[in-house]
N, C-alpha and C positions, 0 to 999 in steps of 0.2 A: 262348381268351381273347378272340380277335377277335369270335367269334360272341356271346359274353357282352356285350362292349362295344357291339356293334351292337344287341343286344336292349335294353340299357339306354337307348341313345340313342333307339330307336324307342318304348320305353315312355314315356320322358320327353316326347317330342314328342306322343304320343297324349294323355297326361294334361294337358299344357299346352293342347291343343286342346279337350278336353272340359271341363276345370276350370281355366281360365286364371288366375283370381285365387286360388282355393283351393290349387292345386298350388304356387303361388309361396309361399304361407304355410304349407306343410306342417309346418315345424319349430314354428311358432307353434301349430298345431293339436295337436301332440304335447304341448306345454307346457300348453295350455288343457285338454286331456283330463285330464292329471294334476292340474291345479288343481281340476277338477270332482270327481274321485275323492277328492282331499284334503278338500274341503269335505264330501263325503258321509261319509267315514270319521269325521271329527271330530264331525259331527252325530250319527252312529250312537252314538259313544262317550258324548258328553255329553247330547244330547237324548234318546237311547234310554235311557240309564241313569237319568236324572232322571225321564223320563216313566214308566218302569217302576215306580220307587219311588212316584211320585205315584198311579199307577193302582192299585197294591196297597193303598195307604193308603185310597183312595176305596172300594175293594172291601170292605175289612174294617170300615170305619166307616160304610158305607152301610146301607140298610134290610136287616135280618136278617143283618147282618155279624157276625163273631165279636167285634168290638170296636165295636159299633154306637154311633154318636154323631150324632144328628140335626143338631144345630147345626153341628158341625164339618164334617160331610158337606155340608150346604147351603152353607157358606162355600166349600169347595173346588169344589163343583159350579158355583157362580156364577162363581168365578174362572176355571175352565176354559172355561165357556161364553163369558165376556167375551173372553178372549184368542183363542179359536177364531173369534170373530166379526170380529176385526180383519183386514182385508185385508192380505196380506203386504207389498205395496208401501207401505202406510201405516205398517206396523210398522217398516219400514226407516227411515222418516223419524223416527218417534217415538223410536227407540233410538239415534239418531246420537250423542248425548252419552255414553250408556252404552257404546256400541261404542268410542268414542274413549278413554274412561276405562279400558277393559279392555285393548285392544290398541294404543292410541296413534295409531290412524288409522281412517278410515272407508272406505278404498279397498283393494281387494285381496281375495283369497280368505279370509284369516284374519279380516279385519273382517266379511266377509259371513257367516261362521259364527255370529256372535253373534245377529243377528236370525233366522237360520234355526233355530238351537237354540231360541230363544224361541218361535218359531212351532210347532216340532215337539213340544215338551214337552206342552202341553195336548192337542194332537191325538192323540199316542201314548198319553197317560194315559187318555183316553176309550176308545181302542181296547183298551187293556189291561183296563180295567174291564169292557168288554163281553165280552172273551175269558174272563176269570176267572169271570164270572157264569154261563158255560156249564158250569162244573164242577158235577157232580151234588151237589145240596144234601144228599142222604142220606149221601154220603161225608164231607162236612164235619161233619155232625152225629155220625156214627159216630166220627170223630176226636176230637170234643169229648167224647163219652161215654167214650172211652178215656183221657181226662185229658191229652191232648196240649196243649202250650202254644201260644199264638198263633203264635210263631215257627215251631214244628214244623208247624203246620197250613199256614202260608204256604208253607214250603219243601217239605214232604212231600206236601201235598195240592193246594193251589192251583197252584203252579208246576209240579209234576210232572204232575198230571192235565190241566192246561190248556196244556201245552207246545205241542202241535200248533196249538191256536187262537192262542197267542201268536205263533208263527212265521208264521201266516197274516196276522195284523194287522201284524206287523213288515214283511212283504213289501209290503203296500199302503202302509205308512208310508214305506218306503225309496223307492218309486216317487214318492210325493208330494214327498219331500225332493229327489230329482233334479230335479223340476220347479221347486222353490224355488231350487236352485243356478243354474238357467238364468235364472230371473227376476231373481236378484240381479245377474246380469251386465248387466242393463239400466242399473244405476246404478254401474258400475265395480267389480263384485264379482269380476271375473275369470272364468276358466273358459270353457266353450263358449258360455255365454249372452252373454258379452261379444263373442266372435267373431261370433256370429250377429247381434247388434244393432249393435255399434259398427263392425265390419269388414264386415258383410254388408248389413244392412237400411239403415243410414244412408248407405251408399255405393252402394246399388242393385246389389250384387253377389250375384246369386241363387245362384251356385254355392257361395259361402261359407255361405249360410244352409242350403242343402241338405246340405252335408258336416257342418256343425255338428249338424243335426237327426239325421242318420244316426248320428253318434257318440254322441249322447245316447240314441238308441234302442238302440244296442248295449249301453250301460251298463245300461239298464233290462232288456234281455233277459238279460244275464249275471246280474244281481241276481235276477231271477225264477227262473232256472234253479237258482241256488244255493239259494234258499229252497225251491223245489219238492223238491230232493234232500233237504234237511234235514227237511222235513215228512214225506216218504215214509219216511225212516229212522226218525223218531220213531214214526210209526204202526206200522212193522214191528216195532220193539222192544217195542211193547205186546203 
């Protein structure tokens, strides 16, 4: 017990020396990490789900789609392009009233999810459309010739055949979302972004910035590993 106590004291002293401000705020870093993960998971749920639906609609109503509708597709295409072109920091400001109306506040991780989801939906929808267009057109035509309904073609052809491609674009979208959660921290969104900006940059505490960056990179790495495993499993099952 004595040796363990001495080791603990020595470890604390060393960390205080190396990371004087960050080590003092270690409990806040734990909370901030969970806030970043919380924002990420909610965005995956809502932004990913709505983006997937929108991407599928754009695929089937686009040129040579199974439910081709040129006017409707052009409308959706323009809408996606417009929202994708708005810088996220400006979108945060534009959606202040919407955010307050939905969650009752504009500060904190839950409030930050609203503009993050709004930014993710058009981005992911475009990625989904690109992924599904990789599905062999001949397979789709064969399914149509067999008399399959549009719903059957979507679920049994597009989503099944394009699953690996969907996972790849999902991985890149998740990494983008992690960056957005960090950016939201600059305006009181919480999470590691707030730690890096409010507690680190604005107070000239470089060790807090470094630790925040490392934790964000760890979340990115873990996410990438998970998606790589899912992609390999999907390709192996084929």
